[in-house]
C-alpha positions in Angstrom: 105.4 212.4 33.6 107.0 216.1 32.6 104.8 219.5 31.7 106.2 221.7 29.1 104.2 224.8 29.2 105.1 226.9 25.7 104.8 230.6 26.9 107.3 231.7 24.0 104.7 233.9 21.9 104.7 237.6 21.7 100.7 238.0 21.8 100.8 240.4 18.9 97.1 240.1 18.7 96.4 241.3 22.4 98.4 244.4 21.7 99.2 247.2 23.6 98.2 245.0 26.7 101.3 243.0 25.7 103.6 245.3 24.7 105.6 245.1 27.8 104.0 241.8 29.7 103.8 238.3 28.2 100.6 237.1 27.5 100.8 234.3 30.5 101.5 236.7 33.1 98.6 238.9 32.2 96.4 238.9 35.3 92.9 237.1 35.3 91.4 237.1 38.6 94.0 239.2 40.2 96.6 236.4 39.6 99.2 235.4 36.1 97.2 233.4 34.1 100.1 231.3 34.5 99.7 231.0 38.1 96.4 229.3 37.4 97.7 227.2 34.9 100.4 225.9 36.9 97.8 225.3 39.7 95.8 222.7 37.4 99.1 221.1 36.1 100.2 220.5 40.0 96.8 218.7 40.8 97.6 216.0 38.1 99.4 213.5 40.3 101.5 211.8 37.3 103.3 214.9 36.7 106.5 215.6 38.7 108.2 218.2 36.6 106.9 221.1 34.7 109.4 223.3 32.6 108.1 226.7 30.9 109.5 228.0 28.1 109.9 231.5 27.3 111.0 233.9 24.9 114.2 236.1 25.3 112.5 239.4 25.4 110.1 238.5 28.6 112.5 236.3 30.0 113.4 238.3 32.9 109.7 238.6 33.4 109.1 235.0 33.9 112.3 234.8 36.0 110.7 237.1 38.1 107.7 235.4 38.3 109.3 232.1 39.4 111.1 233.5 42.2 108.3 235.5 43.7 107.3 232.6 45.9 104.3 231.9 43.4 105.9 229.1 41.6 104.9 225.3 42.5 106.8 222.8 43.8 106.8 220.8 41.0 108.6 224.2 38.2 111.8 222.7 37.7 113.0 225.2 34.8 112.6 228.1 32.9 114.3 228.2 29.8 114.3 229.8 25.9 114.1 229.3 22.7 117.7 230.3 21.5 116.5 230.8 17.9 112.8 231.9 17.6 110.9 229.4 15.4 107.1 229.2 14.6 104.4 227.1 16.4 105.3 223.7 15.6 108.8 223.8 13.9 110.0 221.7 11.7 113.4 222.5 12.9 
């Protein structure tokens, strides 16, 4: 099974904390929120691939997170929305 983590929002309701950092990379208990989520998904035996969808604005932040050694063994891909849409877009 594949897991898709949607991280392409801008978290405007959390401004100013999210002006320069995406919400999934805000720290909780000393680790990015995304670490906690990925850790939980890793424990699900039937998940063999994990994908993260980010926005272009914060893509480099997610790339740094992925490459810093904290990303998990099942994390396969990091991608961005080509054209930003709303949640559950009909497109």
